[in-house]
N, C-alpha and C positions, 0 to 999 in steps of 0.2 A: 205603458209602464216606463216612466221617465226616471232617469238618474240625474240628479242635480249636483253639480260640482262647483265649489267656490275655492279659489286659490291661485296658485302660480301658473303662468304660461310663459314660455321662453323660446328663444331661438338658439339652437345648438350648432356650434362650429366644431366639427370633429376631425382630428388628425391622427392617423395611425403611423407609428414610427417603429423602427427596429428596437430602440431603447430610448428611455428618457434622457435628453442631453444634459450635461453639466452646464453650469452658468457660463456665460460669455463664450458660447460656442454655437455651431449651426448643426441642424439635423434635417436630412431630406425626408419629406413626408411621403409615405408609401401609398396612402389613400386618404382622400379628403372628401367629406360629405357635410352637408348642411340640412337640418331638418328641425321640426318643431320639438319642443321639450317642455319640461315642467311637470311636477308630480301629479296634480289633479288633472291637468290637461291631457297628459299621456294615458292616465288610467281611463279617462273618458273615451279616448281614441280606441283603446283596447275593448271597451264595452260596446262601442259603436260597431267595431268589426265583428263582434259576437251577435250583432243584430239588435242591440238595445238602443232605445231613444235617449239621447243625452242633451243636457242643457248646461252651459258653462257661464259663470260670472267671474270676471277678473278685470285686470287693468293692463292696458298697453299705452305706449306713447304714440304720437302722430308721426313716427319716423318710418323708414323703409322696413326696419326689422319688425315693427308692429304689424305692418301690412302682411309680412310673411307669416308671422305667428297666427294672425286671424285667418288668413287664407288656408293655412294648414289644417285648422280646425273645421272651418266651413266645408272644405273639400272632403272631410270625413263624415259629413252629415250632421255635425253637432250644432245645436241651436246656440248662437253666440250673440243674441240680442242683448244679453246682460253684460257684454264686455264694454267697459267704459274706456274711451280714448281720452287721455290727458294731453291737451294741446301744449306744445313747446317742451315735451319731455321725451326721454328715451325709454325703450322697452327693455325688459329683462333679456339678458343674453349670457351665453356660456361658451367658453373655449375648453375643449376636452381633448387631452392627449392620451392615446391608448397605445400601450406597448404590444407589438405583434405577438411575441413569443409567449407571454404570460397573461395578457389581457388586463394588466394593471392600468389604472387610470389616474390621471391628475386633472382636477377640475378647477378652472378659474371661472368665477361667475360674478355678475353685477346685477344688483336689484334694479327694478325700474326706478327712474328718478321721480316719477309722479307720485302723488299721495296715494296711500292704500285705499282700496274700496271701503266706503263707509256703510254702516247699516242703513242710513237714509237713502243710499243709492240702490238698495235692493228693491225691485218693484213689489207691489203688494201681492202679485200673483206668482212670486218666484218659486213657491213650493207647490203650485197647482199641479195635480196629477203625478206628483213625485212619489216614488216608492222607496227612494233612498237618497241620502245626502252624504256627499264625500267632501272632506275638508283637509287642508294641510296645515292650518294654524298659523301661516306666516303673517296674515293680516288678522291680528288677534281680535279686534273689536267686532268686525263683521262676522268672523268665525263664531265667536261666542253668541252673538245675536241670532245667527242662523241656526246654531245648535239648539238654542232655547226655542226658537220658532218651530223647528222640526219636532222637538219633544212635545210641544203643545198639540201638534197635528198627528202624533203617533207615528212619525216617520223615523226609521232607524238611521243612525248617524255613525259614520266611520271616520276616524282621524288617522291620516297618514302622518306619523310623527317621525320626522327625520332626526331631529335632535331637540333637546330641551330649549324652549324659548320663553320669553315673558308671556304669561297667560296660558301656557300650554297645560299646566297642571289642572287649572280650573276647567279648561276645555275638555281634557281627557275624562274628567268625572261626569261630563254631560253626554258622553258618547256611549253607544252600545258596543262598539268595536274600536279598539286601538290597535292598529297594525303598524309596527314601528321597525326602524332599522336598529342594528345593534348599538349604534352610538347613543340613541335615546335611552336604552336600558343601561348602558355604561354611565351615562350622565346621572342616572338614579342610583348608582352604586353597585350595579350588577358586576359580578366577577367573571362572568362568562361561563359558569358551570351550570349544568342541568339541575343539580341538587338545590341551588339557591334561586332558581328562576321563579318558582311559585311565590316566594316571599316578595320579590321585587315586583312581579306582575300584579299581585293582589293589592299592592300599595298604590297602584295607579288609579284605582277607583272605577274602572270600567268592567262590565260583566265578562267580556272576552278580550284577552290581550294576546296578540301574536307578535313575535319578534323574528324577523328574517335574519339569517346568519350566513348568507352567501352559499358557498359550496357545502356547508354543514346543514343546509335546509332551514327549517323554521321550528320554533317552539311556540305552543299555544296553551295558555292557561284559561280555564273556564270556571273555576271555583270547584269543579268536580275532579280536577286532576290536570295533568299536563300531557299534551299530544305532541309528539315529535314527528314531523314530516321531513323525510330525507330529500335532498335535492336530487333531481334526475341527472345522472352523469351524461354530459354532452360536450362535444368540442366547442369551446367558448371562444368567440371572436371579441365580444365586447359586452360588458355587463351594464352599460349605461341604460337606465330606464327599466332594468329588470324588476326592481321593487315596485315601480309604478304599475307595470303590467301585472304583477302579482296582485296588487290591489284591485285592478280591474277584474281579474279572474275570480278573486275572492267575492266581490260584490255580485258578480254574475251568479256564482254558485249559490249564494244566500238567497237571491231572488228566485232561483229555481226550486227552493225549498229542500235542497240537499242537506244531508247530515254533515256536520262540521268536518269530519275526516275526509269526506269526498270533496268538499269545498277546498280544503287545503291541498289535496292532491291535484285538483284541476288548476288551481292558481299556480302551483309549483311547475306544472307542465307548461302553462302559458309563459312563465318567466324563462324556463329552459329554452323554449323555442325562440324567444326573442333574442337570446344570447348568441345565436348563430349568425347574426347580422350586425353590422356596424350601426350604432346610434340607437336611440330609444324608441323610434317609431317604425323603422323599415322592416324589422323582423317580427312585428306583432302578428300573430296568427289569427285566422278565422276559426270558427267552431269545428268544421270538418277536419282541419289540420290538427287541432288539439285532440280530438277524439281518436283520430288515426294514430297519433303519437302514443297515446295511452294503450290502444289495442296492440300496437307493435311490441310493446313492453309487457304484454300479458296482464295489464291492469284492467280490472273491471271498471267500465265507465259508469258514471252515475245514472 
């Protein structure tokens, strides 16, 4: 049972400070970490830690950061034969500042300087044995081609929609699940109110649309109504990667054949546990940890 992901991979530099400094000043870093990042890549790491077989297609440069990005995925047991190395280019990276007291983040990020992955660079067997395809839409052409290919093979597709980008509207209509951050919904005109969510979600064109809303949990539209999943209250250190881990938990639950409310609850627990650690990867839990977390809160596990 393979999950195939096509999208961003990144190297994150994370700095925790007491408070974000004003311009032209200095601030001592309380904690510094470096680890892999990127929406699809981190979601696949979450799935791998849950015991799923994963395959990743993306682009890195032939720099030291690219080696770190690739190594972080290979070490998690992810098949990275589909990662293309662009000679003479730099890999995607991000510098993330987290405030200790409130976990607010400021993210500075740079795209890879190499050309995006093209449809022609996907091997003929890129969907072999795949049970699910996960996309983030940043590389529009290859994402559209892959979504169409998955549809022809009867493979469900999920789009991790961070914000509205060129080609995203067409891509969303090709997907079975759109799981988006609030900004994507705001870009479509959502006012943030539960009462108007169904109207915005239904306009996206996917059968199931979920929007994650941070501490307010998530809203999911299915055509039969709206499901609200509250966030689990936990001491939050850093929310970096929480949405990516939510996607991983979401795909895992769907592949187990769970009902959607159970899927959303499990994904929410995954994201909550991640938030206890600095960075997008270090706090990703395994299956026993998630199930124990739910049991401790008196929640029936799927």
